[in-house]
Backbone and ligand atoms as CSV (ligand in chain L), in Angstrom:
chain,resi,resn,atom,element,x,y,z
A,1,MET,N,N,-35.172,34.606,43.510
A,1,MET,CA,C,-35.069,34.088,44.779
A,1,MET,C,C,-34.860,32.784,44.938
A,2,THR,N,N,-35.771,31.819,43.863
A,2,THR,CA,C,-35.368,30.382,43.826
A,2,THR,C,C,-33.966,30.009,43.463
A,3,VAL,N,N,-33.342,30.920,42.430
A,3,VAL,CA,C,-31.984,30.599,42.051
A,3,VAL,C,C,-31.251,30.467,43.336
A,4,PHE,N,N,-31.266,31.470,44.144
A,4,PHE,CA,C,-30.320,31.633,45.522
A,4,PHE,C,C,-30.543,30.708,46.355
A,5,GLN,N,N,-31.995,30.198,46.516
A,5,GLN,CA,C,-32.188,29.133,47.412
A,5,GLN,C,C,-31.727,27.866,46.950
A,6,GLN,N,N,-31.408,27.580,45.450
A,6,GLN,CA,C,-30.874,26.347,44.984
A,6,GLN,C,C,-29.416,26.481,45.088
A,7,ALA,N,N,-28.769,27.707,45.201
A,7,ALA,CA,C,-27.453,27.891,44.976
A,7,ALA,C,C,-26.707,27.707,46.378
A,8,VAL,N,N,-27.564,28.195,47.518
A,8,VAL,CA,C,-27.128,28.241,48.868
A,8,VAL,C,C,-26.312,26.741,49.200
A,9,PRO,N,N,-27.137,25.800,49.133
A,9,PRO,CA,C,-26.529,24.464,49.647
A,9,PRO,C,C,-25.327,24.190,48.799
A,10,LEU,N,N,-24.881,24.769,47.778
A,10,LEU,CA,C,-23.833,24.518,47.016
A,10,LEU,C,C,-22.608,25.300,47.369
A,11,ILE,N,N,-22.845,26.322,48.416
A,11,ILE,CA,C,-21.621,27.163,48.642
A,11,ILE,C,C,-20.851,26.593,49.691
A,12,ARG,N,N,-19.538,26.457,49.348
A,12,ARG,CA,C,-18.675,25.898,50.503
A,12,ARG,C,C,-18.006,26.835,51.450
A,13,ASP,N,N,-17.833,28.099,51.016
A,13,ASP,CA,C,-17.302,29.186,51.889
A,13,ASP,C,C,-18.337,29.663,52.887
A,14,ASP,N,N,-18.223,29.381,54.085
A,14,ASP,CA,C,-19.209,29.886,55.337
A,14,ASP,C,C,-19.478,31.267,55.075
A,15,LEU,N,N,-18.313,32.094,55.048
A,15,LEU,CA,C,-18.752,33.613,55.075
A,15,LEU,C,C,-19.617,34.020,53.792
A,16,LEU,N,N,-19.153,33.423,52.634
A,16,LEU,CA,C,-20.055,33.699,51.397
A,16,LEU,C,C,-21.413,33.151,51.523
A,17,ARG,N,N,-21.672,32.002,52.228
A,17,ARG,CA,C,-23.027,31.417,52.423
A,17,ARG,C,C,-23.801,32.351,53.353
A,18,GLU,N,N,-23.108,32.970,54.387
A,18,GLU,CA,C,-23.918,33.995,55.323
A,18,GLU,C,C,-24.243,35.148,54.491
A,19,ASP,N,N,-23.361,35.742,53.616
A,19,ASP,CA,C,-23.672,36.906,52.869
A,19,ASP,C,C,-24.865,36.589,51.859
A,20,VAL,N,N,-24.944,35.587,51.320
A,20,VAL,CA,C,-25.968,35.226,50.400
A,20,VAL,C,C,-27.369,34.854,51.189
A,21,ILE,N,N,-27.332,34.334,52.399
A,21,ILE,CA,C,-28.382,34.218,53.090
A,21,ILE,C,C,-29.020,35.541,53.549
A,22,GLY,N,N,-28.047,36.483,53.851
A,22,GLY,CA,C,-28.434,37.918,54.239
A,22,GLY,C,C,-28.991,38.667,53.102
A,23,PHE,N,N,-28.339,38.399,51.950
A,23,PHE,CA,C,-28.843,39.050,50.704
A,23,PHE,C,C,-30.274,38.535,50.389
A,24,ILE,N,N,-30.591,36.984,50.569
A,24,ILE,CA,C,-31.977,36.774,50.356
A,24,ILE,C,C,-33.030,37.430,51.314
A,25,GLY,N,N,-32.634,37.546,52.460
A,25,GLY,CA,C,-33.332,38.242,53.500
A,25,GLY,C,C,-33.695,39.611,53.175
A,26,GLN,N,N,-32.485,40.366,52.698
A,26,GLN,CA,C,-32.646,41.762,52.175
A,26,GLN,C,C,-33.493,41.888,51.017
A,27,GLU,N,N,-33.483,41.034,50.061
A,27,GLU,CA,C,-34.307,40.869,48.981
A,27,GLU,C,C,-35.827,40.795,49.250
A,28,ALA,N,N,-36.154,39.974,50.329
A,28,ALA,CA,C,-37.569,39.788,50.607
A,28,ALA,C,C,-38.175,41.183,51.245
A,29,THR,N,N,-37.260,41.798,51.962
A,29,THR,CA,C,-37.585,43.313,52.584
A,29,THR,C,C,-37.969,44.141,51.401
A,30,HIS,N,N,-37.077,43.994,50.410
A,30,HIS,CA,C,-36.874,44.841,49.445
A,30,HIS,C,C,-38.204,44.618,48.308
A,31,ALA,N,N,-38.613,43.390,48.476
A,31,ALA,CA,C,-39.847,43.049,47.675
A,31,ALA,C,C,-41.158,43.754,48.264
A,32,ALA,N,N,-41.190,43.661,49.612
A,32,ALA,CA,C,-42.281,44.326,50.294
A,32,ALA,C,C,-42.370,45.959,49.937
A,33,ALA,N,N,-41.080,46.560,49.833
A,33,ALA,CA,C,-41.002,48.016,49.542
A,33,ALA,C,C,-41.364,48.191,48.014
A,34,HIS,N,N,-41.091,47.372,47.160
A,34,HIS,CA,C,-41.506,47.435,45.812
A,34,HIS,C,C,-43.124,47.271,45.767
A,35,GLN,N,N,-43.723,46.525,46.557
A,35,GLN,CA,C,-45.278,46.532,46.570
A,35,GLN,C,C,-45.720,47.806,47.008
A,36,SER,N,N,-45.191,48.625,47.875
A,36,SER,CA,C,-45.515,49.688,48.346
A,36,SER,C,C,-45.521,50.757,47.252
A,37,LEU,N,N,-44.285,50.795,46.490
A,37,LEU,CA,C,-43.932,51.625,45.422
A,37,LEU,C,C,-45.025,51.528,44.325
A,38,LEU,N,N,-45.275,50.179,43.991
A,38,LEU,CA,C,-46.274,49.912,42.768
A,38,LEU,C,C,-47.701,50.368,43.186
A,39,ALA,N,N,-48.082,50.238,44.491
A,39,ALA,CA,C,-49.221,50.897,44.899
A,39,ALA,C,C,-49.486,52.455,44.818
A,40,HIS,N,N,-48.236,53.091,45.140
A,40,HIS,CA,C,-48.101,54.568,45.125
A,40,HIS,C,C,-48.142,55.013,43.750
A,41,LEU,N,N,-47.595,54.130,42.611
A,41,LEU,CA,C,-47.600,54.503,41.300
A,41,LEU,C,C,-48.961,54.327,40.618
A,42,ALA,N,N,-49.556,53.244,41.175
A,42,ALA,CA,C,-51.013,53.038,40.668
A,42,ALA,C,C,-51.932,54.157,41.057
A,43,ALA,N,N,-51.714,54.636,42.426
A,43,ALA,CA,C,-52.670,55.681,42.977
A,43,ALA,C,C,-52.293,56.935,41.977
A,44,GLU,N,N,-51.097,57.144,41.609
A,44,GLU,CA,C,-50.781,58.321,40.880
A,44,GLU,C,C,-51.148,58.072,39.368
A,45,GLY,N,N,-51.880,57.071,39.072
A,45,GLY,CA,C,-52.407,56.769,37.715
A,45,GLY,C,C,-51.441,56.227,36.579
A,46,LEU,N,N,-50.358,55.726,37.298
A,46,LEU,CA,C,-49.246,55.161,36.366
A,46,LEU,C,C,-49.409,53.662,36.197
A,47,ASP,N,N,-49.510,53.083,35.088
A,47,ASP,CA,C,-49.858,51.586,34.817
A,47,ASP,C,C,-48.571,50.866,34.800
A,48,THR,N,N,-47.893,50.352,35.772
A,48,THR,CA,C,-46.743,49.620,35.777
A,48,THR,C,C,-46.940,48.000,35.111
A,49,GLY,N,N,-48.087,47.830,34.850
A,49,GLY,CA,C,-48.511,46.432,34.428
A,49,GLY,C,C,-47.483,45.812,33.331
A,50,PRO,N,N,-47.163,46.559,32.132
A,50,PRO,CA,C,-46.419,46.096,31.028
A,50,PRO,C,C,-44.913,45.934,31.643
A,51,PHE,N,N,-44.383,46.822,32.294
A,51,PHE,CA,C,-42.985,46.717,32.822
A,51,PHE,C,C,-42.817,45.576,33.663
A,52,ILE,N,N,-43.907,45.352,34.491
A,52,ILE,CA,C,-43.839,44.232,35.491
A,52,ILE,C,C,-43.916,42.802,34.870
A,53,ALA,N,N,-44.726,42.808,33.727
A,53,ALA,CA,C,-44.859,41.646,32.955
A,53,ALA,C,C,-43.463,41.377,32.286
A,54,GLN,N,N,-42.798,42.327,31.753
A,54,GLN,CA,C,-41.516,42.176,31.239
A,54,GLN,C,C,-40.408,41.685,32.359
A,55,LEU,N,N,-40.662,42.156,33.273
A,55,LEU,CA,C,-39.747,41.659,34.413
A,55,LEU,C,C,-40.000,40.152,34.786
A,56,ARG,N,N,-41.226,39.927,34.966
A,56,ARG,CA,C,-41.751,38.560,35.062
A,56,ARG,C,C,-41.335,37.562,34.108
A,57,TRP,N,N,-41.289,37.987,32.967
A,57,TRP,CA,C,-40.913,37.108,31.721
A,57,TRP,C,C,-39.412,36.931,31.787
A,58,PHE,N,N,-38.791,38.044,32.175
A,58,PHE,CA,C,-37.266,37.681,32.142
A,58,PHE,C,C,-36.713,36.911,33.399
A,59,PHE,N,N,-37.588,37.104,34.531
A,59,PHE,CA,C,-36.979,36.392,35.730
A,59,PHE,C,C,-37.439,35.083,35.959
A,60,GLN,N,N,-38.591,34.912,35.495
A,60,GLN,CA,C,-39.409,33.573,35.435
A,60,GLN,C,C,-39.298,32.756,34.383
A,61,ASP,N,N,-39.235,33.234,33.035
A,61,ASP,CA,C,-39.179,32.401,31.822
A,61,ASP,C,C,-37.677,32.271,31.459
A,62,VAL,N,N,-36.955,33.519,31.046
A,62,VAL,CA,C,-35.815,33.462,30.637
A,62,VAL,C,C,-34.948,32.634,31.733
A,63,LEU,N,N,-34.786,33.316,32.846
A,63,LEU,CA,C,-33.961,32.816,34.080
A,63,LEU,C,C,-34.659,31.396,34.737
A,64,GLY,N,N,-35.574,30.854,34.250
A,64,GLY,CA,C,-36.214,29.634,34.819
A,64,GLY,C,C,-35.314,28.493,34.684
A,65,ASP,N,N,-35.650,27.348,35.393
A,65,ASP,CA,C,-34.658,26.226,35.301
A,65,ASP,C,C,-34.851,25.509,33.881
A,66,HIS,N,N,-35.784,25.705,33.350
A,66,HIS,CA,C,-36.088,24.946,31.893
A,66,HIS,C,C,-36.147,23.415,32.203
A,67,GLY,N,N,-36.165,22.863,33.262
A,67,GLY,CA,C,-36.473,21.554,33.360
A,67,GLY,C,C,-35.137,20.763,33.230
A,68,LEU,N,N,-34.127,21.508,33.267
A,68,LEU,CA,C,-32.660,20.904,33.143
A,68,LEU,C,C,-32.276,19.898,34.312
A,69,THR,N,N,-31.405,19.032,34.071
A,69,THR,CA,C,-30.929,18.154,35.236
A,69,THR,C,C,-29.550,17.803,34.904
A,70,GLY,N,N,-28.934,17.288,35.979
A,70,GLY,CA,C,-27.618,17.087,36.257
A,70,GLY,C,C,-26.519,18.177,35.801
A,71,LYS,N,N,-25.532,17.911,35.186
A,71,LYS,CA,C,-24.629,19.002,34.720
A,71,LYS,C,C,-25.027,20.165,34.058
A,72,ALA,N,N,-26.104,20.018,33.170
A,72,ALA,CA,C,-26.696,21.133,32.529
A,72,ALA,C,C,-27.276,21.965,33.518
A,73,ALA,N,N,-28.075,21.417,34.380
A,73,ALA,CA,C,-28.851,22.221,35.480
A,73,ALA,C,C,-27.844,23.018,36.295
A,74,HIS,N,N,-26.587,22.364,36.606
A,74,HIS,CA,C,-25.693,22.920,37.626
A,74,HIS,C,C,-25.002,24.176,36.810
A,75,GLY,N,N,-24.546,23.928,35.489
A,75,GLY,CA,C,-24.085,25.078,34.647
A,75,GLY,C,C,-25.013,26.207,34.563
A,76,TRP,N,N,-26.278,25.940,34.401
A,76,TRP,CA,C,-27.284,26.925,34.210
A,76,TRP,C,C,-27.459,27.636,35.443
A,77,LEU,N,N,-27.535,26.943,36.459
A,77,LEU,CA,C,-27.722,27.538,37.869
A,77,LEU,C,C,-26.519,28.560,38.137
A,78,VAL,N,N,-25.307,28.165,37.626
A,78,VAL,CA,C,-24.154,29.063,38.009
A,78,VAL,C,C,-24.277,30.312,37.039
A,79,GLU,N,N,-24.656,30.193,35.705
A,79,GLU,CA,C,-24.842,31.191,34.859
A,79,GLU,C,C,-26.038,32.285,35.484
A,80,ARG,N,N,-27.029,31.601,35.992
A,80,ARG,CA,C,-28.110,32.427,36.354
A,80,ARG,C,C,-27.532,33.291,37.570
A,81,VAL,N,N,-26.905,32.706,38.344
A,81,VAL,CA,C,-26.288,33.496,39.672
A,81,VAL,C,C,-25.425,34.730,39.089
A,82,ALA,N,N,-24.750,34.265,38.112
A,82,ALA,CA,C,-23.723,35.297,37.495
A,82,ALA,C,C,-24.613,36.420,36.993
A,83,ILE,N,N,-25.570,36.111,36.188
A,83,ILE,CA,C,-26.348,37.087,35.541
A,83,ILE,C,C,-27.149,38.027,36.644
A,84,ILE,N,N,-27.668,37.481,37.647
A,84,ILE,CA,C,-28.439,38.069,38.691
A,84,ILE,C,C,-27.528,39.126,39.466
A,85,ALA,N,N,-26.093,38.399,39.686
A,85,ALA,CA,C,-25.198,39.345,40.496
A,85,ALA,C,C,-24.816,40.364,39.635
A,86,ALA,N,N,-24.798,40.332,38.276
A,86,ALA,CA,C,-24.288,41.550,37.350
A,86,ALA,C,C,-25.444,42.454,37.563
A,87,ILE,N,N,-26.675,42.005,37.417
A,87,ILE,CA,C,-27.938,42.933,37.550
A,87,ILE,C,C,-27.785,43.684,38.750
A,88,GLU,N,N,-27.515,43.038,39.960
A,88,GLU,CA,C,-27.346,43.640,41.233
A,88,GLU,C,C,-26.298,44.679,41.273
A,89,HIS,N,N,-25.182,44.538,40.514
A,89,HIS,CA,C,-24.006,45.500,40.604
A,89,HIS,C,C,-24.467,46.531,39.657
A,90,VAL,N,N,-25.384,46.737,38.935
A,90,VAL,CA,C,-25.863,47.695,37.868
A,90,VAL,C,C,-26.816,48.607,38.657
A,91,THR,N,N,-27.732,47.918,39.446
A,91,THR,CA,C,-28.733,48.763,40.003
A,91,THR,C,C,-28.436,49.926,40.969
A,92,PRO,N,N,-27.199,49.901,41.851
A,92,PRO,CA,C,-26.892,51.080,42.492
A,92,PRO,C,C,-26.593,52.261,41.602
A,93,PHE,N,N,-25.942,51.990,40.337
A,93,PHE,CA,C,-25.728,52.978,39.391
A,93,PHE,C,C,-27.016,53.730,38.899
A,94,LEU,N,N,-28.003,52.750,38.631
A,94,LEU,CA,C,-29.280,53.155,38.138
A,94,LEU,C,C,-29.924,54.229,39.279
A,95,GLY,N,N,-29.917,53.629,40.437
A,95,GLY,CA,C,-30.481,54.509,41.696
A,95,GLY,C,C,-29.806,55.710,41.792
A,96,ASP,N,N,-28.531,55.721,41.786
A,96,ASP,CA,C,-27.816,57.085,41.775
A,96,ASP,C,C,-28.206,58.077,40.701
A,97,TRP,N,N,-28.241,57.409,39.417
A,97,TRP,CA,C,-28.727,58.231,38.440
A,97,TRP,C,C,-29.922,58.866,38.559
A,98,ILE,N,N,-31.015,58.117,38.990
A,98,ILE,CA,C,-32.394,58.516,38.884
A,98,ILE,C,C,-32.434,59.464,40.248
A,99,LEU,N,N,-31.706,59.464,41.277
A,99,LEU,CA,C,-31.845,60.447,42.268
A,99,LEU,C,C,-31.062,61.721,41.898
A,100,ASN,N,N,-30.106,61.656,40.890
A,100,ASN,CA,C,-29.325,62.820,40.954
A,100,ASN,C,C,-29.416,63.189,39.369
A,101,ALA,N,N,-30.210,62.847,38.772
A,101,ALA,CA,C,-30.362,63.173,37.190
A,101,ALA,C,C,-30.917,64.716,36.943
A,102,HIS,N,N,-30.332,65.475,36.676
A,102,HIS,CA,C,-30.844,66.909,36.596
A,102,HIS,C,C,-32.086,67.082,35.699
A,103,ALA,N,N,-32.007,66.070,34.718
A,103,ALA,CA,C,-33.219,66.129,33.587
A,103,ALA,C,C,-34.454,65.810,34.401
A,104,LEU,N,N,-34.462,64.969,35.405
A,104,LEU,CA,C,-35.692,64.519,36.105
A,104,LEU,C,C,-36.142,65.408,37.230
A,105,ASP,N,N,-35.133,66.363,37.561
A,105,ASP,CA,C,-35.632,67.237,38.644
A,105,ASP,C,C,-36.769,68.024,38.424
A,106,PRO,N,N,-37.777,68.123,39.106
A,106,PRO,CA,C,-39.039,69.052,38.903
A,106,PRO,C,C,-38.560,70.400,38.699
A,107,VAL,N,N,-37.525,71.097,39.508
A,107,VAL,CA,C,-37.144,72.218,39.311
A,107,VAL,C,C,-35.638,72.275,39.036
A,108,SER,N,N,-35.292,72.817,37.784
A,108,SER,CA,C,-33.784,72.511,37.524
A,108,SER,C,C,-33.019,73.774,37.288
A,109,HIS,N,N,-33.647,75.017,37.174
A,109,HIS,CA,C,-32.749,76.156,37.100
A,109,HIS,C,C,-33.456,77.268,37.548
A,110,ALA,N,N,-32.858,78.053,38.439
A,110,ALA,CA,C,-33.298,79.375,38.606
A,110,ALA,C,C,-32.482,80.479,38.161
A,111,PRO,N,N,-33.074,81.088,37.148
A,111,PRO,CA,C,-32.028,82.094,36.493
A,111,PRO,C,C,-31.933,83.280,37.454
A,112,ALA,N,N,-30.857,84.276,37.143
A,112,ALA,CA,C,-30.472,85.234,37.881
A,112,ALA,C,C,-31.542,86.243,38.378
A,113,ASP,N,N,-32.378,86.343,37.342
A,113,ASP,CA,C,-33.383,87.385,37.690
A,113,ASP,C,C,-34.804,86.739,38.328
A,114,ARG,N,N,-34.676,85.546,38.806
A,114,ARG,CA,C,-35.740,84.854,39.589
A,114,ARG,C,C,-35.266,84.251,40.722
A,115,SER,N,N,-36.065,84.437,41.789
A,115,SER,CA,C,-35.757,83.796,43.015
A,115,SER,C,C,-35.915,82.300,43.063
A,116,ALA,N,N,-35.417,81.403,43.975
A,116,ALA,CA,C,-35.796,80.087,43.823
A,116,ALA,C,C,-37.081,79.907,44.382
A,117,LEU,N,N,-37.648,80.574,45.225
A,117,LEU,CA,C,-39.188,80.581,45.560
A,117,LEU,C,C,-39.888,80.771,44.290
A,118,SER,N,N,-39.515,81.791,43.467
A,118,SER,CA,C,-40.527,81.938,42.266
A,118,SER,C,C,-40.455,80.717,41.347
A,119,VAL,N,N,-39.310,80.192,41.205
A,119,VAL,CA,C,-39.141,78.912,40.239
A,119,VAL,C,C,-39.927,77.731,41.025
A,120,ILE,N,N,-39.729,77.428,42.244
A,120,ILE,CA,C,-40.381,76.292,42.919
A,120,ILE,C,C,-41.821,76.496,42.929
A,121,ALA,N,N,-42.196,77.754,43.240
A,121,ALA,CA,C,-43.805,78.058,43.438
A,121,ALA,C,C,-44.563,77.800,42.036
A,122,ALA,N,N,-43.824,78.094,40.978
A,122,ALA,CA,C,-44.457,77.898,39.719
A,122,ALA,C,C,-44.663,76.524,39.378
A,123,ALA,N,N,-43.575,75.600,39.768
A,123,ALA,CA,C,-43.658,74.072,39.526
A,123,ALA,C,C,-44.643,73.386,40.591
A,124,ARG,N,N,-44.596,74.091,41.799
A,124,ARG,CA,C,-45.328,73.562,43.056
A,124,ARG,C,C,-46.266,74.793,43.488
A,125,PRO,N,N,-47.563,74.608,42.980
A,125,PRO,CA,C,-48.261,75.829,43.455
A,125,PRO,C,C,-48.693,75.861,45.049
A,126,GLY,N,N,-48.547,74.606,45.696
A,126,GLY,CA,C,-48.707,74.686,47.122
A,126,GLY,C,C,-47.572,75.122,47.933
A,127,THR,N,N,-46.524,75.590,47.317
A,127,THR,CA,C,-45.391,76.034,48.221
A,127,THR,C,C,-45.700,77.133,49.051
A,128,ALA,N,N,-45.256,76.994,50.286
A,128,ALA,CA,C,-45.520,77.904,51.417
A,128,ALA,C,C,-44.641,79.226,51.294
A,129,TYR,N,N,-45.235,80.336,51.498
A,129,TYR,CA,C,-44.448,81.506,51.524
A,129,TYR,C,C,-45.288,82.587,52.078
A,130,SER,N,N,-44.623,83.786,52.347
A,130,SER,CA,C,-45.456,84.938,52.969
A,130,SER,C,C,-44.837,86.178,52.512
A,131,CYS,N,N,-43.859,86.615,53.291
A,131,CYS,CA,C,-43.270,87.949,52.943
A,131,CYS,C,C,-42.403,88.143,51.824
A,132,ARG,N,N,-41.921,87.146,51.241
A,132,ARG,CA,C,-40.855,87.092,50.199
A,132,ARG,C,C,-39.625,87.864,50.363
A,133,GLN,N,N,-39.459,88.302,51.652
A,133,GLN,CA,C,-38.358,89.252,51.721
A,133,GLN,C,C,-37.193,88.883,52.908
A,134,GLY,N,N,-37.432,87.303,53.227
A,134,GLY,CA,C,-36.545,86.862,54.139
A,134,GLY,C,C,-36.737,87.154,55.572
A,135,PHE,N,N,-37.989,87.670,55.983
A,135,PHE,CA,C,-38.529,88.151,57.307
A,135,PHE,C,C,-39.109,86.989,58.087
A,136,CYS,N,N,-40.186,86.327,57.533
A,136,CYS,CA,C,-41.044,85.469,58.192
A,136,CYS,C,C,-40.592,83.942,58.407
A,137,GLY,N,N,-39.667,83.523,57.625
A,137,GLY,CA,C,-39.300,82.253,57.783
A,137,GLY,C,C,-40.327,81.152,57.152
A,138,THR,N,N,-41.414,81.610,56.393
A,138,THR,CA,C,-42.250,80.598,55.978
A,138,THR,C,C,-41.831,79.653,54.888
A,139,CYS,N,N,-40.926,80.275,54.148
A,139,CYS,CA,C,-40.387,79.551,52.944
A,139,CYS,C,C,-39.226,78.588,53.210
A,140,ARG,N,N,-38.816,78.697,54.485
A,140,ARG,CA,C,-37.536,77.812,54.964
A,140,ARG,C,C,-37.708,76.331,54.459
A,141,VAL,N,N,-36.698,75.865,53.905
A,141,VAL,CA,C,-36.523,74.545,53.337
A,141,VAL,C,C,-35.221,73.859,53.669
A,142,ARG,N,N,-35.342,72.594,53.937
A,142,ARG,CA,C,-34.113,71.924,54.363
A,142,ARG,C,C,-33.088,71.783,53.068
A,143,VAL,N,N,-31.763,71.906,53.339
A,143,VAL,CA,C,-30.980,71.782,52.140
A,143,VAL,C,C,-30.344,70.491,52.335
A,144,LEU,N,N,-30.411,69.662,51.408
A,144,LEU,CA,C,-29.846,68.270,51.426
A,144,LEU,C,C,-28.400,68.396,50.840
A,145,ALA,N,N,-28.134,69.236,50.084
A,145,ALA,CA,C,-26.676,69.225,49.391
A,145,ALA,C,C,-26.534,70.601,48.610
A,146,GLY,N,N,-25.191,70.788,48.569
A,146,GLY,CA,C,-24.954,72.177,48.035
A,146,GLY,C,C,-24.635,73.430,48.871
A,147,GLU,N,N,-23.983,74.301,48.451
A,147,GLU,CA,C,-23.547,75.386,49.412
A,147,GLU,C,C,-24.619,76.557,49.113
A,148,VAL,N,N,-25.037,77.211,49.995
A,148,VAL,CA,C,-25.885,78.266,49.971
A,148,VAL,C,C,-25.398,79.772,50.320
A,149,ALA,N,N,-25.684,80.820,49.505
A,149,ALA,CA,C,-25.554,82.054,49.958
A,149,ALA,C,C,-26.665,82.576,50.569
A,150,HIS,N,N,-26.763,82.708,51.853
A,150,HIS,CA,C,-27.861,83.147,52.581
A,150,HIS,C,C,-27.933,84.681,52.557
A,151,HIS,N,N,-29.225,85.075,52.284
A,151,HIS,CA,C,-29.496,86.525,52.143
A,151,HIS,C,C,-30.672,86.816,53.142
A,152,SER,N,N,-30.684,86.070,54.210
A,152,SER,CA,C,-32.010,86.358,55.135
A,152,SER,C,C,-31.804,87.360,56.130
A,153,SER,N,N,-32.680,87.934,56.588
A,153,SER,CA,C,-32.561,88.981,57.811
A,153,SER,C,C,-32.398,88.308,59.004
A,154,GLY,N,N,-31.838,88.863,60.057
A,154,GLY,CA,C,-31.606,88.287,61.353
A,154,GLY,C,C,-32.773,87.867,62.020
A,155,THR,N,N,-34.000,88.415,61.663
A,155,THR,CA,C,-35.212,87.815,62.379
A,155,THR,C,C,-35.878,86.490,61.740
A,156,ALA,N,N,-35.509,86.092,60.550
A,156,ALA,CA,C,-35.928,84.834,59.963
A,156,ALA,C,C,-35.075,83.730,60.602
A,157,ARG,N,N,-35.657,82.511,60.737
A,157,ARG,CA,C,-34.898,81.485,61.177
A,157,ARG,C,C,-34.008,80.968,59.999
A,158,ARG,N,N,-32.754,80.665,60.258
A,158,ARG,CA,C,-31.835,80.142,59.243
A,158,ARG,C,C,-30.672,79.263,59.953
A,159,THR,N,N,-30.558,78.188,59.323
A,159,THR,CA,C,-29.509,77.310,59.971
A,159,THR,C,C,-28.524,76.907,58.753
A,160,ASP,N,N,-27.500,76.279,59.028
A,160,ASP,CA,C,-26.600,75.815,58.099
A,160,ASP,C,C,-27.392,74.707,57.012
A,161,ASP,N,N,-28.170,73.945,57.603
A,161,ASP,CA,C,-28.882,72.944,56.739
A,161,ASP,C,C,-30.223,73.485,56.243
A,162,ALA,N,N,-30.532,74.558,56.339
A,162,ALA,CA,C,-31.769,75.203,55.647
A,162,ALA,C,C,-31.563,76.424,55.091
A,163,MET,N,N,-32.526,77.042,54.363
A,163,MET,CA,C,-32.484,78.228,53.559
A,163,MET,C,C,-33.599,78.797,53.394
A,164,LEU,N,N,-33.908,80.158,53.239
A,164,LEU,CA,C,-34.993,80.858,52.795
A,164,LEU,C,C,-35.035,81.070,51.342
A,165,ILE,N,N,-35.926,80.249,50.766
A,165,ILE,CA,C,-35.789,80.202,49.343
A,165,ILE,C,C,-36.425,81.445,48.575
A,166,CYS,N,N,-36.967,82.325,49.213
A,166,CYS,CA,C,-37.337,83.655,48.641
A,166,CYS,C,C,-36.171,84.741,48.559
A,167,VAL,N,N,-35.090,84.464,49.183
A,167,VAL,CA,C,-34.051,85.469,49.297
A,167,VAL,C,C,-32.582,84.663,48.835
A,168,SER,N,N,-32.589,83.432,49.408
A,168,SER,CA,C,-31.239,82.637,49.327
A,168,SER,C,C,-31.080,81.774,47.987
A,169,ARG,N,N,-29.948,81.730,47.692
A,169,ARG,CA,C,-29.696,80.800,46.436
A,169,ARG,C,C,-28.406,80.084,46.600
A,170,ALA,N,N,-28.151,79.486,45.542
A,170,ALA,CA,C,-26.631,78.818,45.327
A,170,ALA,C,C,-25.643,79.776,45.517
A,171,ALA,N,N,-24.518,79.260,46.270
A,171,ALA,CA,C,-23.326,80.240,46.595
A,171,ALA,C,C,-22.751,80.619,45.251
A,172,GLU,N,N,-22.557,79.765,44.499
A,172,GLU,CA,C,-21.703,79.977,43.146
A,172,GLU,C,C,-22.819,80.060,42.035
A,173,PRO,N,N,-22.715,81.091,41.143
A,173,PRO,CA,C,-23.525,81.299,39.874
A,173,PRO,C,C,-23.588,79.856,39.143
A,174,GLY,N,N,-24.633,79.332,39.044
A,174,GLY,CA,C,-25.045,77.979,38.322
A,174,GLY,C,C,-24.749,76.874,39.332
A,175,GLY,N,N,-24.610,77.271,40.568
A,175,GLY,CA,C,-24.315,76.174,41.518
A,175,GLY,C,C,-25.552,75.357,41.730
A,176,ARG,N,N,-25.427,74.206,42.123
A,176,ARG,CA,C,-26.700,73.209,42.311
A,176,ARG,C,C,-26.941,73.064,43.818
A,177,LEU,N,N,-28.155,73.243,44.162
A,177,LEU,CA,C,-28.783,72.799,45.628
A,177,LEU,C,C,-29.705,71.669,45.429
A,178,THR,N,N,-29.734,70.818,46.337
A,178,THR,CA,C,-30.649,69.803,46.502
A,178,THR,C,C,-31.431,70.141,47.740
A,179,LEU,N,N,-32.853,70.394,47.415
A,179,LEU,CA,C,-33.675,70.805,48.712
A,179,LEU,C,C,-34.634,69.733,48.920
A,180,ASP,N,N,-35.107,69.696,50.173
A,180,ASP,CA,C,-35.995,68.700,50.700
A,180,ASP,C,C,-37.401,69.461,50.535
A,181,LEU,N,N,-38.224,69.247,49.437
A,181,LEU,CA,C,-39.296,70.173,49.254
A,181,LEU,C,C,-40.400,69.326,49.550
L,1,FES,S1,S,-41.535,84.190,52.450
L,1,FES,FE1,FE,-40.875,85.017,54.346
L,1,FES,S2,S,-38.855,84.438,54.743
L,1,FES,FE2,FE,-39.235,83.610,52.636
């Protein structure tokens, strides 16, 4: 943030300056979201301390101003902006990867001889279900992505954006569904 505060007065393009100021504001909101995430991870028993210490070392020590002045300070400021811009361009790919990486999914595969409910309930013992036959609608979950082959009865609730995991599954063999569990 300090780097961009130093850089803003040097930007001559009005539009770019506005974008950078918007970016700084967005990053401040972002920082608040990170605090909530850290609190959540701590509550889950995950120690983020070493990772945070490394980030602090990188952004405060490595990317610090090192007491430079004059041309050296200006050159180093430009380099720091470039490094941070590069990092900002990589993070969306990391975000996409972590949201969509199959290896990180808590439930990754429902074989042909098991229902989606069976696989999900094994991984999440609190999963709600009752009839297991597509009648009651208890196991209904929202489908965030993927095509569903619905096998529910007419009495159970069923919509295009939801499925009954006790009887329905991906439309194609080996097809992928993203469920809001
Ligand atoms: S458990 Fe009753 S519809 Fe799935």
